[in-house]
C-alpha positions in Angstrom: 170.5 38.4 121.4 169.9 34.6 121.3 171.3 32.3 118.6 167.8 31.8 117.3 167.3 35.6 117.0 170.6 36.0 115.2 169.7 33.2 112.7 166.3 34.7 112.0 167.9 38.2 111.5 170.4 36.7 109.1 167.6 34.9 107.3 165.6 38.0 107.0 168.5 40.0 105.6 169.3 37.1 103.1 165.7 37.0 101.9 165.7 40.8 101.3 169.1 40.6 99.5 167.7 37.9 97.2 164.6 40.0 96.5 166.9 43.0 95.9 169.0 41.1 93.4 165.9 39.8 91.6 164.5 43.4 91.4 167.7 44.7 89.9 168.0 41.8 87.4 164.3 42.3 86.5 164.9 46.1 85.9 167.9 45.5 83.7 166.0 42.7 81.8 163.6 45.4 80.7 166.5 47.5 79.2 168.1 44.4 77.7 165.0 42.9 76.0 163.9 46.1 74.4 167.4 47.0 73.3 167.8 43.6 71.6 164.3 44.0 70.1 165.4 47.2 68.4 168.7 45.7 67.2 171.1 47.5 69.6 174.2 45.6 70.6 174.5 44.9 74.3 178.0 43.7 75.3 177.2 43.3 79.1 174.3 42.5 81.4 175.5 42.7 85.0 173.7 42.5 88.4 175.8 44.2 91.1 179.0 46.3 91.0 182.6 45.7 91.7 184.6 42.5 90.9 182.8 39.9 88.8 182.1 36.7 90.7 180.4 34.8 87.9 179.8 35.5 84.2 178.9 33.6 81.0 178.8 34.9 77.4 175.9 34.0 75.3 175.7 35.4 71.8 177.3 38.9 71.9 176.3 39.6 75.5 178.2 38.7 78.7 175.8 37.9 81.5 177.2 38.1 85.1 176.9 38.8 88.8 179.2 41.1 90.6 180.3 41.2 94.3 178.4 44.2 95.6 174.5 43.8 95.3 173.8 47.5 95.2 172.7 48.0 91.6 173.2 46.7 88.1 173.6 47.8 84.5 173.6 46.9 80.9 176.2 48.3 78.4 174.8 49.5 75.1 177.0 50.4 72.1 176.7 54.0 71.0 174.9 55.6 73.9 176.2 59.0 72.7 176.6 60.4 69.1 180.1 61.3 67.7 181.6 64.8 67.9 180.8 67.5 65.4 183.5 66.3 63.0 182.2 62.7 63.1 185.2 61.4 65.0 186.0 60.7 68.6 187.8 63.7 70.0 190.9 63.8 72.1 190.5 64.5 75.7 190.5 68.2 76.6 192.4 69.8 79.5 189.0 71.3 80.7 187.5 69.0 83.3 184.0 69.6 82.1 184.9 69.2 78.5 186.9 66.1 79.5 183.8 64.5 81.0 181.9 65.0 77.8 184.7 63.5 75.7 185.3 60.6 78.2 181.7 59.7 78.1 181.6 59.7 74.3 184.8 57.7 74.1 183.4 55.1 76.5 180.4 54.7 74.3 182.6 53.7 71.4 185.4 51.7 73.1 183.8 48.4 72.2 182.8 49.3 68.7 183.2 46.4 66.3 182.8 46.0 62.5 179.1 46.0 61.7 178.1 47.9 64.8 177.5 51.1 62.8 173.9 49.9 62.4 173.5 48.7 66.0 174.2 52.0 67.9 171.8 53.2 70.5 171.8 56.9 69.4 170.9 55.9 65.8 167.5 54.5 66.9 164.5 56.8 66.6 163.7 58.7 69.8 160.5 56.7 70.5 162.5 53.5 70.5 165.1 55.0 72.8 162.4 56.1 75.2 161.0 52.6 75.2 164.4 51.1 76.0 165.1 53.5 78.8 161.6 53.4 80.2 161.4 49.6 80.1 163.7 49.2 83.1 161.8 51.3 85.6 158.5 50.0 84.1 159.6 46.4 85.0 160.0 47.6 88.7 156.5 49.1 88.5 155.0 45.9 87.2 156.7 43.9 90.0 155.5 46.4 92.6 151.9 46.3 91.4 151.9 42.5 91.0 153.3 41.9 94.5 151.1 44.5 96.2 147.9 43.4 94.5 148.6 39.7 94.9 149.2 40.1 98.7 146.4 42.5 99.2 143.8 40.2 97.5 145.1 36.9 99.0 146.4 37.9 102.4 145.0 41.4 103.0 145.5 44.3 105.4 144.8 44.8 109.0 141.4 46.4 108.8 138.9 47.7 111.3 135.7 45.7 111.1 132.1 46.2 112.4 132.7 43.8 115.3 132.8 45.3 118.8 136.2 44.9 120.6 135.2 46.9 123.6 132.5 49.3 124.8 133.4 52.7 126.3 131.9 53.3 129.7 131.4 57.0 129.4 131.6 59.9 126.9 135.2 61.2 126.7 136.3 63.8 124.2 139.1 62.3 122.1 140.9 65.5 122.3 141.3 64.9 126.1 143.5 61.9 125.4 142.4 60.1 128.5 140.9 56.6 129.0 139.4 56.7 132.5 136.1 58.1 133.3 135.6 61.0 135.7 132.7 61.7 138.0 130.0 63.5 136.0 131.0 62.0 132.6 127.8 60.8 130.9 127.3 57.2 130.1 128.3 56.3 126.6 125.4 55.7 124.1 126.8 52.2 123.3 126.8 51.1 126.9 123.3 52.7 127.5 122.0 50.8 124.5 123.4 47.5 125.7 126.1 47.0 123.0 128.4 44.1 124.1 131.9 43.0 123.2 131.7 40.4 120.4 128.6 41.9 118.8 128.9 42.5 115.0 126.9 45.4 113.8 125.1 44.5 110.6 122.8 47.5 110.2 122.6 51.1 111.5 119.5 53.1 111.5 117.7 50.9 108.9 120.7 50.6 106.5 122.9 47.5 106.2 126.6 48.1 106.9 129.4 45.7 105.8 132.5 47.6 106.5 133.9 49.9 109.2 134.3 52.9 106.9 130.6 53.0 106.1 129.6 52.4 109.7 132.0 55.1 111.0 130.6 57.6 108.6 127.0 56.8 109.5 127.8 57.2 113.2 129.5 60.5 112.7 126.5 61.8 110.7 124.0 60.9 113.4 123.2 62.8 116.6 120.2 61.6 118.4 118.1 58.3 118.2 119.2 55.5 116.0 118.5 51.7 115.8 121.4 49.3 115.7 121.1 45.6 114.6 123.8 43.3 115.8 124.7 39.6 115.4 124.9 38.0 118.8 125.0 34.3 119.7 123.9 33.2 116.2 120.9 35.6 116.1 120.1 39.2 115.5 119.3 41.7 118.2 118.0 45.3 117.7 119.2 48.0 120.0 118.0 51.5 120.5 120.7 54.1 121.0 120.8 57.9 121.4 124.0 59.2 119.9 125.7 62.3 121.4 127.8 65.0 119.9 131.5 64.6 120.8 135.0 65.7 119.7 136.3 62.9 117.5 139.4 62.5 115.3 139.2 64.3 112.0 139.5 62.2 108.8 141.0 63.2 105.5 139.6 62.7 102.0 140.8 59.1 102.0 139.2 58.3 105.3 142.5 58.3 107.2 142.7 59.8 110.7 144.5 63.2 110.8 146.8 63.2 113.9 145.9 65.8 116.6 142.9 67.2 114.7 139.4 66.9 115.9 135.8 67.7 114.8 132.4 67.7 116.4 130.4 64.6 115.2 128.1 61.9 116.3 129.5 59.5 118.9 128.4 56.0 119.9 131.4 54.8 122.1 132.9 51.5 121.2 136.2 50.2 119.8 136.2 48.2 116.5 138.0 44.9 116.3 140.8 44.7 113.7 141.2 41.7 111.5 143.4 40.9 108.5 141.0 41.1 105.6 141.7 40.3 101.9 140.7 43.2 99.7 138.7 43.1 96.5 140.4 44.0 93.2 138.8 47.4 93.2 139.9 48.2 96.8 143.4 46.8 96.1 143.6 49.1 93.1 142.7 52.1 95.3 145.3 51.1 97.9 147.9 50.7 95.2 147.0 54.2 93.9 147.4 55.6 97.4 150.8 53.9 97.7 152.0 55.4 94.4 150.7 58.9 95.5 152.5 58.6 98.8 155.7 57.5 97.0 155.5 60.6 94.7 155.0 62.8 97.8 158.0 61.2 99.5 160.2 61.8 96.5 159.1 65.5 96.4 159.7 65.8 100.2 163.1 64.1 100.1 165.2 67.3 100.3 163.2 68.6 103.3 164.0 65.5 105.3 167.8 65.8 104.9 168.3 68.1 108.0 166.4 65.6 110.3 168.4 62.7 108.7 171.6 64.5 109.4 170.6 65.1 113.1 169.7 61.4 113.4 173.0 60.3 111.9 175.4 62.7 113.7 173.5 64.1 116.6 170.9 62.9 119.1 168.0 63.6 116.8 165.2 61.0 116.7 164.8 58.9 113.5 161.4 59.6 112.1 159.2 56.7 111.0 159.0 58.1 107.5 162.8 58.8 107.3 164.5 57.8 104.1 165.9 54.2 104.3 168.7 52.7 102.2 169.5 49.2 101.2 171.2 48.5 104.6 168.3 49.9 106.5 165.8 47.9 104.5 167.8 44.8 105.0 167.8 45.4 108.8 164.0 45.8 108.7 163.9 42.5 106.9 165.8 40.9 109.7 163.5 42.5 112.3 160.4 41.2 110.4 161.7 37.6 110.9 162.1 38.2 114.6 158.5 39.5 115.1 156.2 37.3 117.3 153.6 37.0 114.5 152.4 34.1 112.3 154.7 33.1 109.5 152.2 34.2 106.9 152.3 37.7 108.3 156.1 37.7 108.1 155.9 36.6 104.5 153.4 39.3 103.7 155.5 42.0 105.4 158.6 41.0 103.5 156.7 41.1 100.2 155.3 44.5 101.0 158.8 45.7 101.8 159.9 44.4 98.4 157.0 46.0 96.6 157.8 49.3 98.2 161.5 49.0 97.2 160.5 48.4 93.6 158.0 51.3 93.6 160.8 53.5 94.9 163.1 52.3 92.1 160.5 53.2 89.5 159.8 56.7 90.8 163.4 57.6 91.4 164.6 56.4 88.0 161.9 58.4 86.3 163.3 61.7 87.5 164.4 63.6 84.4 168.0 63.8 85.4 171.2 62.1 84.1 172.5 59.6 84.8 169.1 58.2 85.7 166.9 56.6 83.1 164.6 59.6 83.2 167.4 61.8 82.0 168.0 59.7 78.9 164.2 59.7 78.3 164.1 63.5 78.6 167.0 63.7 76.1 165.2 61.5 73.5 162.0 63.5 73.9 163.9 66.8 73.5 165.5 65.5 70.3 162.1 64.4 69.0 160.7 67.8 69.7 163.6 69.6 68.0 163.4 67.5 64.9 159.6 67.8 64.6 159.7 71.6 65.0 162.4 71.8 62.3 160.3 69.6 60.0 157.2 71.8 60.6 159.2 75.0 59.8 161.1 73.3 57.0 164.4 73.8 58.6 167.5 71.5 58.3 167.4 68.4 60.5 169.3 69.3 63.7 170.4 65.7 64.1 170.6 63.7 67.3 170.7 65.5 70.6 174.2 65.0 72.1 173.3 63.8 75.6 177.1 63.6 76.4 177.0 67.4 76.7 174.9 66.9 79.8 177.5 64.6 81.5 178.8 67.4 83.7 175.3 67.7 85.2 175.2 63.9 85.5 178.4 63.9 87.5 177.0 66.6 89.8 173.7 64.6 90.3 175.7 61.4 90.8 177.9 63.2 93.4 174.8 64.5 95.3 173.3 61.0 95.2 176.4 59.4 96.5 176.5 61.9 99.4 172.9 61.3 100.2 173.4 57.5 100.0 176.3 57.8 102.5 174.2 59.9 104.8 171.4 57.4 104.8 173.9 54.6 105.3 175.4 56.2 108.4 171.9 56.8 109.8 170.8 53.3 109.0 173.8 52.0 111.0 173.9 54.3 114.0 170.2 55.2 114.3 168.1 52.8 112.2 164.4 52.9 111.6 162.7 50.2 113.6 159.4 48.4 113.4 157.1 47.2 116.1 
């Protein structure tokens, strides 16, 4: 690897780390701002973990940066309610009970005079939901803003109605061959006189502005059709006779389904691809698809663990959609800077990488499991439900729900997450996901 390549790789990694730190700080800012808005005392706002490398106290909050850029946190006073007797309990010999009591003790260890009215658990459930949801929501805002901004200003690589090449003969796409054989019929595009560089503007009497519309019209047509193309500054009308052929199947979103074919109309040309900015409506649709794919990926995460294990500790191939951690994403950032593409393409790819990271943070943190934000949201919603049910049936108020009792579950979830993170880390080092 040349010195230039090394420097570009380091630059790409550094850019991603800066984006990572900003995303974490942005997430914690959501928690911090809403906590302060509802009068909850926040002693610490930290980006990163491990030893503190810089900090400054402003008001009653210490702001700082820690050495390991792998997360962040804010500390709120009174995350858990006191024990049944109203006091902090001594640590039990039971490990599970000890976890509950340690969590409750930690929530009170910085309690100061006057904090009795500034405790997290004393706030109404809807306020606690807002505080815990605000962090992930900030990541969602950032993901949408980056994605929509880049999509509408830079765009996506999109197939257009311009002809990049004309097929010489009719070949079933299921044959997966490119060369013609004796006896293969001449393609309708070649027979009609379609040429490379033509831009199709109308098909069988209807104007077409995009590839998706043109592709659907071609697939629906078997037999004669007129094609109007722009060529050398003018318009030329061609007469074609489309044939039935086996072509790639499309799903409901217009995306090609791998290794599945259907019988449809066939013209026989390759569409040129260009990077085309999207409209606000199209960008919104793409953003929705991105969120849907993110949800599907979270659901499918457990099923990908065996393949990830094989990629990390055996000779298994690392799939393109394999889970990637911070190290793997940083490596991808380094690869992006080494791609032989224009600088604006590199910037767009880095921004899309950051958008995907923020969307993942939002979706993952919304899982209703402690110690994730979604777990605290679920606890607050359950408390609200209990209190409202008691009110309807005129029963005594059950009081705040003691989330600390779920800490054993939180430790199990945290342990599983740590194991999964280590597995992804090993895979990212020994068998990383690569881009082309």
